[in-house]
Structure formats: structure tokens, C-alpha cells
C-alpha positions in Angstrom: 16.7 182.1 -92.5 13.2 184.3 -91.7 12.2 183.7 -88.1 15.1 182.9 -86.6 18.4 185.1 -85.8 22.4 184.5 -86.4 25.3 185.3 -84.7 29.1 184.8 -86.9 32.0 185.1 -87.7 33.1 183.5 -90.9 32.1 179.6 -90.6 31.8 179.9 -86.5 28.0 180.6 -85.9 24.7 179.8 -84.1 21.4 180.0 -85.1 18.6 180.5 -82.8 14.8 180.9 -82.2 13.9 185.3 -81.0 14.9 184.3 -77.5 18.3 182.9 -77.9 16.9 179.3 -77.5 18.3 176.6 -79.3 16.2 173.6 -79.4 17.2 171.8 -82.8 15.3 169.1 -84.9 17.1 166.6 -87.2 17.1 168.5 -90.1 17.3 172.2 -88.7 20.0 174.0 -88.8 19.7 176.0 -86.0 22.4 175.8 -83.1 26.1 176.6 -82.5 28.4 175.6 -85.7 32.2 175.5 -86.7 34.0 173.8 -89.8 30.6 172.5 -90.9 29.8 170.2 -87.4 26.7 171.0 -85.5 28.7 171.5 -81.3 25.6 172.6 -79.9 22.0 171.2 -80.4 20.2 172.6 -77.5 21.0 175.3 -75.7 17.5 176.3 -73.6 17.1 179.1 -70.8 14.7 178.3 -67.8 14.0 180.2 -65.4 12.0 178.9 -62.4 10.3 176.0 -65.0 9.7 178.6 -67.7 11.3 179.3 -70.8 12.0 182.8 -72.4 9.9 184.9 -74.6 12.0 187.6 -76.5 10.4 191.6 -76.0 13.3 192.2 -78.3 16.6 191.5 -80.4 19.6 193.5 -81.4 21.5 191.8 -84.1 22.8 195.0 -85.2 26.2 193.4 -85.1 27.1 190.7 -86.8 29.3 188.9 -84.2 26.8 189.9 -81.0 23.1 189.7 -80.2 21.4 190.3 -77.3 18.3 189.5 -76.5 15.8 191.1 -74.0 13.3 188.4 -72.7 11.2 187.6 -70.3 10.0 184.1 -68.4 7.3 182.6 -69.6 4.7 182.1 -72.9 4.0 185.6 -74.4 0.1 185.2 -74.3 0.3 185.3 -70.0 2.0 188.3 -69.7 0.9 191.0 -67.8 3.9 192.8 -65.7 7.4 191.0 -65.6 8.6 191.6 -61.8 12.0 189.6 -63.7 13.6 190.5 -67.0 16.5 189.2 -68.4 19.0 190.0 -70.6 21.3 187.2 -73.1 23.5 188.9 -74.4 26.1 186.0 -77.3 29.3 186.7 -78.5 30.8 184.6 -81.2 34.3 183.9 -82.2 36.3 180.9 -82.5 34.5 180.0 -79.5 30.9 181.0 -77.9 30.6 183.2 -74.7 27.7 184.1 -73.8 25.9 186.3 -70.4 23.6 186.1 -68.5 21.7 188.9 -66.2 18.5 188.7 -64.8 16.4 191.8 -62.4 14.2 191.7 -60.1 12.1 194.6 -60.2 9.3 193.3 -57.8 8.8 194.5 -54.5 10.0 191.2 -52.8 13.0 189.2 -53.0 13.0 186.3 -55.3 14.7 182.1 -55.3 15.7 181.5 -58.5 15.7 178.0 -60.3 18.2 179.3 -63.4 18.9 176.5 -65.6 20.8 176.1 -69.2 19.9 172.8 -70.6 23.1 171.5 -72.8 22.7 168.9 -75.9 25.3 167.9 -78.3 24.6 165.8 -81.3 28.2 166.8 -83.2 26.2 166.5 -87.0 27.7 167.4 -89.7 25.8 170.0 -91.6 25.5 166.9 -94.5 23.3 165.1 -92.1 21.4 168.0 -91.4 20.7 169.3 -95.2 20.0 166.0 -96.5 18.6 164.4 -92.8 20.8 161.1 -92.6 20.1 158.6 -90.1 21.6 157.8 -87.3 25.6 159.1 -86.0 28.3 155.9 -86.5 30.8 157.1 -84.2 30.0 157.5 -80.0 29.0 160.5 -78.2 30.0 161.1 -74.0 29.8 162.8 -72.0 31.9 164.1 -69.6 30.3 165.8 -65.3 33.2 167.7 -63.4 32.7 169.6 -60.7 32.7 173.1 -63.0 32.5 172.0 -66.7 30.1 169.6 -68.7 31.9 167.8 -71.7 30.4 166.7 -74.8 32.1 164.6 -77.0 32.0 162.3 -80.5 34.4 160.4 -81.5 34.5 158.1 -84.7 38.2 156.6 -85.5 40.5 159.4 -85.8 37.8 161.7 -86.2 37.2 163.8 -82.7 35.4 166.8 -81.8 34.4 167.9 -78.0 32.6 170.9 -76.6 33.1 172.5 -73.3 30.6 174.4 -71.5 31.9 176.5 -68.4 30.2 179.0 -66.2 31.7 182.5 -64.5 29.4 181.7 -61.4 29.0 178.6 -59.1 26.2 175.6 -60.7 25.5 172.4 -60.2 26.7 170.6 -63.8 25.1 167.5 -64.7 24.4 165.1 -68.0 22.0 167.2 -69.4 23.0 170.6 -68.9 23.9 173.4 -65.5 22.1 174.7 -62.8 22.5 177.6 -60.4 19.9 178.5 -57.2 19.8 182.6 -56.3 18.5 184.4 -53.6 17.6 187.5 -55.3 16.2 190.6 -53.7 14.4 193.2 -54.8 15.9 195.9 -57.2 18.5 193.3 -57.2 20.6 191.8 -60.2 22.2 188.2 -61.0 24.7 187.4 -63.6 26.7 185.0 -65.0 29.5 184.5 -68.5 28.5 181.0 -69.9 31.5 179.2 -72.4 31.3 177.2 -75.3 34.6 176.2 -76.3 34.5 173.8 -79.5 37.6 171.5 -80.0 38.6 169.6 -83.3 40.9 167.2 -82.0 43.8 165.6 -83.6 44.1 161.5 -82.5 47.5 163.3 -80.4 45.3 165.7 -78.4 46.1 168.6 -79.6 43.5 171.5 -80.9 43.0 172.0 -84.3 40.8 175.3 -83.2 43.5 177.0 -81.5 45.3 178.8 -84.1 42.0 180.5 -84.6 41.9 181.4 -80.9 45.4 182.5 -81.3 43.7 185.0 -84.5 41.1 186.8 -82.1 42.9 186.4 -78.2 40.1 188.5 -76.4 36.6 189.9 -77.1 38.1 193.5 -78.7 38.9 191.8 -82.1 35.8 191.8 -83.7 34.5 195.2 -83.3 38.5 196.4 -83.9 37.9 194.3 -87.1 34.5 195.5 -88.4 35.6 199.3 -87.6 38.7 198.4 -90.0 37.0 197.0 -92.7 34.4 200.0 -92.5 36.4 202.0 -92.1 38.4 201.2 -95.2 36.1 201.1 -97.7 35.1 204.1 -99.7 32.6 206.3 -98.5 29.1 206.4 -100.4 28.2 210.1 -100.7 24.4 209.7 -101.7 20.7 211.3 -100.9 19.0 208.2 -100.4 18.8 206.9 -96.7 18.0 203.3 -98.3 20.8 203.1 -100.6 23.1 203.9 -97.4 21.8 201.3 -95.4 21.5 198.6 -98.7 26.0 198.9 -98.3 26.2 199.6 -94.9 24.8 196.2 -94.6 26.7 194.9 -97.2 30.1 195.5 -95.6 28.7 194.1 -92.3 27.8 191.1 -94.0 31.6 190.4 -95.7 32.8 191.3 -93.0 30.4 188.4 -90.7 31.1 186.2 -93.5 35.0 186.1 -93.5 36.9 183.1 -92.2 40.4 181.9 -91.5 41.1 178.6 -93.5 43.3 176.4 -91.3 45.5 175.7 -94.9 45.8 179.5 -95.1 46.4 180.5 -91.9 45.4 184.6 -90.7 44.4 185.2 -93.7 40.7 185.7 -94.4 38.3 184.5 -97.7 34.9 184.6 -98.1 32.3 182.0 -97.1 29.9 181.6 -99.5 26.6 182.1 -96.7 24.3 181.0 -93.8 23.6 178.4 -93.1 24.4 175.4 -95.6 27.9 176.9 -97.8 30.0 178.3 -95.0 32.7 177.7 -96.6 35.3 178.6 -99.4 33.7 177.7 -102.6 35.3 178.2 -105.6 32.9 180.1 -108.2 31.5 181.6 -105.3 34.4 183.0 -103.6 35.7 184.3 -107.0 32.3 185.9 -108.2 32.2 187.6 -104.9 35.6 189.3 -105.3 35.1 190.0 -108.6 31.9 192.3 -107.6 33.7 193.4 -104.2 37.1 194.9 -106.3 36.9 198.1 -105.9 35.5 198.3 -102.3 36.9 195.6 -100.7 40.3 194.6 -102.8 41.9 192.6 -99.6 39.4 189.7 -100.4 41.0 188.8 -103.3 44.7 188.0 -103.2 43.8 185.1 -100.3 40.8 184.0 -102.6 42.6 183.5 -105.4 46.0 181.8 -102.9 44.3 179.1 -101.6 42.4 178.1 -104.5 45.8 178.0 -106.4 47.1 175.7 -103.1 44.1 173.5 -103.6 44.2 173.5 -107.0 43.9 169.7 -109.0 46.7 168.0 -109.3 46.1 164.6 -110.3 42.9 162.8 -112.0 40.8 161.3 -109.8 36.8 160.5 -110.2 35.3 160.9 -106.0 36.6 164.4 -106.1 36.5 164.5 -109.9 39.7 166.1 -109.8 42.0 167.0 -113.1 45.8 169.1 -113.1 44.4 172.5 -113.3 40.8 171.9 -112.0 39.8 174.9 -109.4 37.8 173.8 -106.7 34.1 173.8 -106.7 33.7 173.2 -102.3 36.2 172.3 -99.7 34.2 170.9 -96.1 35.8 170.6 -93.0 33.1 167.7 -91.6 32.7 164.2 -90.1 31.5 162.9 -94.1 33.8 164.7 -95.6 36.4 163.4 -93.0 35.1 159.1 -94.6 35.0 160.3 -98.0 30.8 160.0 -97.7 30.5 163.2 -99.9 33.3 164.1 -101.9 34.3 167.6 -101.1 37.6 167.1 -99.3 38.2 169.3 -101.6 35.2 168.6 -104.5 36.5 169.6 -108.3 32.5 169.1 -109.5 32.3 173.1 -111.4 33.5 174.2 -115.2 33.4 177.6 -114.5 35.3 178.3 -111.1 39.1 177.7 -113.6 37.9 180.0 -115.8 36.9 183.3 -113.4 39.8 182.1 -111.7 41.6 183.2 -114.9 39.1 186.6 -114.5 40.0 187.7 -111.2 43.5 187.9 -111.3 42.9 189.6 -114.5 41.0 192.1 -113.3 42.1 192.3 -110.0 45.6 193.6 -111.7 44.1 195.1 -113.9 42.9 197.8 -111.0 45.5 197.4 -108.8 48.4 197.4 -111.0 49.9 194.4 -108.5 52.1 192.3 -110.8 54.0 190.1 -108.6 50.6 188.3 -107.7 50.5 187.3 -111.0 54.0 186.7 -111.2 53.7 184.4 -108.1 50.5 182.7 -109.3 51.5 182.3 -113.3 52.0 178.6 -112.5 48.3 177.8 -111.8 46.7 180.2 -113.8 48.5 178.9 -117.0 47.2 175.3 -115.8 43.3 176.8 -115.3 44.1 177.6 -119.4 45.6 174.6 -120.1 42.7 172.5 -117.6 39.8 174.7 -120.4 41.5 173.1 -123.8 42.7 169.6 -122.3 39.9 168.6 -120.0 36.9 170.5 -120.2 36.3 169.5 -123.7 34.6 166.5 -123.7 33.4 165.5 -126.6 36.2 167.3 -128.4 34.2 170.3 -129.7 35.6 173.2 -128.5 33.3 173.5 -125.9 33.4 173.2 -122.0 31.3 170.4 -121.1 30.1 168.7 -118.1 29.1 165.0 -116.8 30.0 164.1 -113.5 32.2 160.9 -113.1 30.8 160.8 -109.8 27.9 158.9 -109.9 27.0 158.2 -106.1 27.4 161.8 -104.9 29.0 164.0 -107.5 27.1 167.0 -108.3 24.5 166.9 -111.8 25.0 170.2 -113.1 28.1 171.5 -112.4 27.6 175.3 -113.3 26.0 178.0 -111.1 22.6 176.7 -111.4 23.7 173.0 -110.3 19.9 172.0 -109.2 19.3 169.1 -110.8 16.6 170.2 -112.8 18.0 173.8 -113.5 19.2 173.3 -117.4 16.5 172.1 -119.5 14.3 172.7 -122.7 11.5 174.8 -122.9 9.0 172.0 -123.0 10.3 171.0 -119.7 12.1 167.9 -121.2 15.4 167.4 -119.6 18.9 167.2 -121.7 21.1 164.7 -121.7 25.2 164.6 -120.7 27.5 165.9 -121.4 26.1 169.2 -121.1 27.9 173.3 -122.5 25.9 175.4 -120.5 25.9 179.1 -122.4 27.5 181.4 -119.6 30.4 178.6 -119.0 31.5 179.2 -123.1 31.4 183.2 -121.7 33.3 182.7 -119.3 36.0 180.9 -121.4 35.9 183.0 -123.9 36.6 185.6 -121.2 39.9 183.8 -119.3 41.7 183.1 -122.9 41.3 187.1 -123.8 42.0 187.7 -120.1 45.3 185.3 -119.8 46.7 186.5 -123.5 47.0 189.6 -121.7 48.7 188.8 -118.7 50.7 186.3 -121.3 52.0 189.1 -122.8 52.3 192.0 -120.5 53.2 190.2 -117.9 54.5 186.9 -118.0 56.8 187.9 -121.0 55.1 185.0 -123.2 53.7 186.1 -126.6 53.4 182.8 -128.3 51.1 181.6 -125.7 49.4 185.0 -125.6 49.1 184.3 -129.3 47.3 180.6 -128.9 45.6 182.1 -126.6 44.3 185.0 -129.2 44.0 182.1 -131.8 41.7 180.1 -129.6 39.6 182.7 -128.1 38.8 184.5 -131.3 37.7 180.3 -132.5 35.3 180.5 -129.7 34.0 183.2 -130.2 32.6 182.3 -133.9 31.4 178.5 -133.0 30.1 180.1 -130.2 28.0 183.0 -132.0 27.2 180.1 -134.6 26.2 177.0 -132.8 24.6 178.7 -130.0 22.4 181.3 -131.5 19.0 180.9 -131.6 18.7 183.1 -135.3 14.3 182.6 -135.1 14.0 183.4 -131.2 16.8 185.8 -131.1 19.0 185.0 -128.1 21.4 182.0 -127.4 20.3 178.8 -126.1 20.6 178.3 -122.4 22.9 174.9 -123.1 24.0 172.2 -125.6 22.8 168.8 -125.0 25.1 166.3 -125.5 25.0 166.0 -129.2 25.5 169.5 -129.6 20.9 170.4 -129.8 20.8 173.4 -128.9 18.8 173.6 -125.2 16.0 176.6 -125.9 15.2 177.7 -122.7 15.1 181.1 -122.7 16.8 181.6 -118.9 18.7 184.6 -117.2 22.2 182.9 -118.6 22.0 185.0 -121.2 23.0 187.8 -119.3 26.7 186.9 -118.5 27.2 186.5 -122.0 26.8 190.1 -122.2 29.3 191.0 -118.9 31.8 188.4 -120.3 32.1 190.2 -123.8 31.0 187.1 -126.4 28.1 188.3 -127.9 28.4 190.8 -131.1 27.5 194.1 -130.3 25.0 194.0 -133.3 23.0 190.9 -131.4 23.0 192.5 -128.1 19.8 194.7 -128.8 18.0 191.2 -128.9 19.1 190.0 -125.7 19.1 193.0 -123.6 15.0 193.0 -125.4 14.3 189.8 -123.6 15.8 190.0 -120.4 13.9 193.6 -119.9 10.7 191.6 -121.6 7.7 191.1 -119.6 9.0 187.0 -119.4 12.1 187.7 -117.6 11.5 191.2 -115.7 9.9 191.3 -112.9 10.5 194.6 -111.7 12.0 193.2 -108.9 14.9 191.3 -111.0 15.7 189.2 -114.0 14.3 185.8 -113.5 16.3 182.4 -113.5 13.8 181.2 -116.0 11.6 183.6 -118.4 7.7 183.1 -117.6 6.1 180.5 -119.8 9.0 178.3 -120.2 7.5 174.0 -118.8 9.3 174.1 -115.5 8.9 178.0 -115.0 8.0 178.7 -111.1 8.6 182.3 -109.6 9.6 180.2 -106.3 11.7 177.3 -108.1 15.3 177.2 -106.7 17.3 178.1 -110.4 13.6 177.9 -112.4 12.0 181.6 -112.0 13.3 183.1 -108.9 15.2 186.1 -108.6 18.8 186.2 -107.6 20.5 189.0 -106.9 23.8 188.6 -107.6 22.6 186.8 -111.3 20.9 190.5 -111.5 24.2 192.6 -111.1 26.4 190.3 -113.4 23.7 190.8 -115.7 23.6 194.6 -115.7 27.3 194.4 -115.6 27.2 193.2 -118.4 24.4 195.3 -119.9 26.7 199.0 -118.8 29.8 197.0 -120.7 27.2 197.3 -124.0 26.5 200.7 -123.6 22.1 199.4 -122.2 22.6 202.1 -119.5 19.2 202.8 -118.8 18.4 199.4 -118.6 21.8 198.4 -116.1 19.8 201.5 -114.2 16.5 199.5 -113.8 17.8 196.7 -112.7 19.6 198.5 -110.2 17.1 200.1 -108.6 14.6 197.1 -108.8 17.7 194.8 -106.9 18.9 197.7 -105.0 15.1 198.8 -103.9 13.7 195.2 -103.3 16.9 195.4 -100.5 15.0 197.7 -98.3 12.4 195.0 -98.1 14.2 192.8 -96.6 16.6 195.3 -93.9 18.9 196.3 -96.6 20.3 192.6 -96.7 19.9 190.7 -100.2 18.7 187.2 -99.6 20.5 184.5 -101.7 16.5 184.3 -104.4 13.6 186.2 -104.1 10.2 185.1 -105.9 10.0 186.3 -109.3 6.3 187.2 -109.0 5.5 190.4 -110.7 6.3 193.5 -109.0 2.7 194.9 -110.3 1.3 191.5 -108.4 3.3 191.4 -105.2 4.1 195.5 -104.5 6.7 193.7 -102.3 9.4 190.8 -103.1 8.3 187.3 -101.9 10.6 186.3 -99.8 11.7 182.6 -100.6 11.3 180.5 -97.4 15.0 178.6 -97.6 17.2 180.7 -99.2 20.2 181.7 -97.3 21.1 185.3 -95.9 23.3 186.8 -94.8 24.7 184.9 -99.0 28.2 186.5 -100.0 27.6 187.2 -103.5 24.2 188.8 -102.7 26.2 190.8 -100.7 28.2 191.8 -102.8 25.5 192.4 -106.2 25.0 196.0 -103.9 28.6 196.8 -104.5 28.9 196.3 -108.2 24.9 197.6 -108.7 26.7 200.4 -107.5 29.9 200.1 -109.7 28.3 199.6 -113.1 25.7 203.0 -111.6 28.6 204.7 -111.4 31.0 203.6 -114.3 34.6 203.3 -114.2 37.0 205.8 -113.8 40.2 204.3 -111.5 42.4 207.7 -112.2 40.6 209.7 -109.5 40.0 209.8 -106.4 36.1 209.2 -106.4 33.5 208.1 -109.1 30.6 210.0 -109.6 27.1 208.8 -111.2 27.3 208.7 -115.1 25.2 211.6 -116.0 24.2 208.9 -118.8 22.7 206.8 -116.2 19.7 207.5 -114.6 19.1 206.7 -111.0 16.0 206.3 -108.7 18.2 207.2 -105.7 20.0 210.8 -106.5 23.3 211.5 -106.2 25.4 209.3 -105.5 29.0 209.0 -105.5 31.9 207.3 -103.6 34.9 208.8 -102.1 38.5 207.2 -100.8 38.2 204.8 -103.5 41.5 202.0 -101.8 45.0 203.6 -102.9 43.7 205.3 -105.9 43.7 202.2 -107.9 43.8 201.1 -111.9 47.3 201.2 -113.1 45.6 200.1 -116.3 43.0 200.8 -118.1 39.6 200.1 -116.7 38.4 197.0 -118.8 34.6 197.2 -118.1 34.8 200.3 -120.3 36.4 199.1 -123.5 33.5 198.6 -126.5 32.8 194.7 -126.7 33.9 194.0 -129.7 37.3 195.2 -128.7 37.7 191.7 -126.6 37.8 190.0 -130.7 41.0 188.6 -131.9 
């Protein structure tokens, strides 16, 4: 979020202003958060009644932020005798050291005040500006601590604030009275301990503290994470910055779900999506597989462990369905939101099989494929047995939870993201084009796993026949011959939804496009209506709902573009893949190396810089993964070598590029993405 500073450790994070203060409003995602709950809604430092103004901020380490501040408003600043450093570190809990310096000639008596409040707001209360809470807040003041809590039936959350130096505690914070001589300094260490309490008093967060026993854990973890990744050897300082930033942000977003103790999976993104998402986590792992392979096995395992086993219309659960979203907050606990977990997505199930196969191709880890055989079979069965709502052989969606379920259950899941060219919204159920590509890819890959690992040639044959039938059916029903591209979706009655969108690019990486049609798709993807110069827009200019600042209706999404470029490379359009890679990676340099969730779709010749999307999440897992997949696309694939060097057929605006020391010299099997597209058809 622009104008704020974040300190992150997985789904525990703090967002403040540039001075380190938190003064939240009901619908602003600032404060101290853990597991979808805001534990601190106010954290304000005052010295002699004056709030702090930042002179400098260092947030280069995701888990630690240092603020150099002075008392008073910036407009009043002349020459400060008093200054302070706030050094904040996030982990299972919040610690913050405050050091105040007196550089004046006189001794000073200081009244140092920290104002504290906790509203325990659920993340959905903040996002949707929900009204009053129904539980009971309480405050307990002790001689050495301030305890703030919230109870609602069996739901119990608490934060305890303490200081290392003697302080006077009251219901609204704590106060230090300090006499500071000339040239002297004073320090205290503040701690906010967050607790998620069961009815028996056991703190569910104690397991997280066991994983982070001391302050050295996170720095060591980050160093090990970066050291384990391949080294990028390049002439481009900008590209090096983007790659390093992506690695650091992926490290920041790792978290350990309570249901899979000790293993880390990627949270989707700050601030709204700091939890497990099926689609986002699977695509992030797919993007980063050759660079951060350790994310993939735990992601597949936890999604498998939470796979649907029954039919539930509130959660939109089906047997074999992979979840959309898992939440831990109050609204999920009391089923005010269906996220415990919620299964309303149509693409996570096929993507589960796609990632499992891609992981085995790179790693040769057939043991994981055998371990997850039943879950992969169930995901494949869900495609045919539950997703085909009209018995036409496609993956359709229509929400069953009319109150709080998602209306659109594809990756473009905002309410108006699927529309005709003239702006009309189609009926339900809907079948989006890219989802059919994912289903086709899952069947092809599932057939390979069945034949080579599970020893089931009957299943392999059936999946290959199903893939071939889907291929033919899709290319008959979705193709708009007079326009030279595929429909965005099918309406409930089979009418093609004729908008020109970025979704057609996903069809290339899934392999469902006949080679002879690919040039027409590429012409549209790289044409002025879709390609802004900074990347491919989600919706083409000229469509009725096009808006360069529309969330899914004209913005540029880095993750979207990374998969489009990968698909272009797969079909042999190396120059076009390179143009997209250059555009997205160049855009990253305007965001200090960190690709946001999305940015404006304005033409590059008009703005000369990518326009910030006002509410874009950052860091975002699949945006961080985008730069890695774009590097992979530029480099090509040859997992039997120690390094990957730039394919001379692919022009690079970044000069020399190579990735050194690919983990473990993976690549037991052939490089899937280098096969000719028509080899996937049965």
C-alpha cells in the first residue's frame, strides 16, 4: 500500500505510517495482524506530547523496519535536539526497541507516551466496513503489563503489551518519565504478545513461537533461503534488483499453517490475502519451481489434506475439490464468511494436478506423486463428476452459497470481470476459456502420472481420450472465427461471451490451442488493444467495460503476463515472449524492484511510467513469482545442465543473463514446456 510501511512474517504483519505509528480507521488495513485478526489498532509514540515525524525509513529486511524520527510536525522542524530510532521486528509477536537521543546542551525531562488500542477486527470487517462487533472487549492493567482482549463464545483473542523499562500502565497505554542528560540516550524494548486462546486456555500461537525461538531465526532463515536459490548472473543491475526483491518477498510471505506444523507455504499477499489460497499458492509454486522448490511439496500436501470430501452448499465443497481460501478469523469461526475453508473456485483442482506433474518432471520425486495419488485422482474426477454443470463436457461455475459465495469463481473473481464486448454480463452457469485449458492440461498430465508412476494404463487411456475430446470440443465452441480469438467464456446457454481479454494467453501455456491458430492469438495479445507497452491488459481497449484502472477490466497483472509469456515461448514466439518479459520487468524498476498485484493499463507512450493501482496488494506472491517465471521464459529450459544460459533466439533488453547452480541439477524427465504444442494432443 502506497504511503505505508509493512513488517512481515508470513500471515503475521504490521502496517504503519512512515513514522512507525498506527492510527487505524474502521476500513483501513493498518495495524498489527495475525491469522486474519487485527491485534493492535493503535500504536502511537509521543514525546512531550508531540507525535513523531520520520526522517528516514529502512525496510530492506521484510521482518524488520527501522524508523529514524524526531518529535513534532515536519513543517516545524528547524534543528532537533531530540531524535529517536524505532527498530521494529515481527515474528510470532511484535518487538520494538525505542532509543531516544539528547544532542542538546541541556538536560531534558521527557514524558514518553505510547498509546495502545486493540479492536480485534476481523480482516473481512475491515475490508467490507462491517458494523459493530457482538463480542465483549476487556482491558486489564497490571503493574508490569497492559492486557487487551476480546471474547465471543469460544472465540478468544488477547494481546499483552510489556516494556523492559519501568513504566506506568493505564487502560490506554503506558508512560515513561525520563531525565536525559546532554549527550545521553535512553532505550526500552516493547513487546506485544498475541494470543489465540482455546476454551481450556491453551494458546494456539505457542506452536509458532516454537518455530521462532529467538530473534536470530528470521535473519538466518532469510540468508538460507536466498543462498539456496540459483544465482542470477547478469549485466543488468535492475534485473538483479528485481530478482533479489522477489526472493526476499517470497521469503516474507511464507507461513506455517497450524494444520501443517513446521512446513511453510506461500500466503497470497498483503494486506487482504495473508493466508492460504488454492489457486494463488499453486500458481506461485508453478512460477517459482526451478528456483524455490521447497514451497511446492508442503503446498501440495496441505491442499491435499484439506481437499473436499462431501457436498456442502455453504462452503461450496465437493468431493475432490481443492479449496479456494482458508481463514482463521472471527467471521470464519462463526460462519459469517464461508472460509473455514471455502471451496468456491473452479481452477484450483486442475492446477493441483498440473503442479504435481510439473514438480515430478523437474525433481524426479515420484514418492510425492505416489503419496498424493488418491488426492490427484479425486481432483481429476471432480472435473468430470462435479464441475460439468450442464453435461456439455466443460468446467462450469455457479455459486451455491447465494449469501456470501463468490459470484465469479475463476481467477478474475470480481463481480463484473466476465462480460460481453458490449458490456452485458452473461448468465449462470459460466465456463471461462482458460479454465478449460487448465482442465485439458490436467488430463494430459494426469495421464502421464497414471501411466508412468501409478501403474494404471486404463486411467491414462481414459484421461487421454477425455483430453482429446475436450480439445476438439473447445476449439469448436469457443473459437470466434470472424475475430480470430477465443471467447472469454460460454454463457449458460452455450453462447460465446465475445470479449477480447488476456485469458486467451493462458490457453497457450496449457497447450489447448492448435498451432495454426496461435499466430492469430499472438497478433491480438501483442496488438495495441491488449498490449499497453507495460504488459498485456486484462481486458482489451475498446471493450465496453474497459477501464485502465478497472481491477480485472483493463489493468496489467504481472502474474497474468508471466504465464502469457510462458505460453508464447512454448509455441515458439520467442520475440513476443521477450517483449512481455522486458515490459513487466522494466515496470518493476518503477516499484523499487517489487511487482505489485496490478498496475494501470495506460499506454506506455502516454505515461512513460506504470501507473500505480491505488489498492493493489504488495508484496503479492504470484507477482513475486512473475519475475522468476519470466526469467525462466527468457532462459529456456535444459535441466540437464548446471546452468541455464540465454537462448540466442530470444532477444533480451537486459544483456547477458544466466542462472547458476539450479538446485540439485533437477530434471530427471524431459522438459515439458519445450515440447511442441501439438505433442500434447492425443
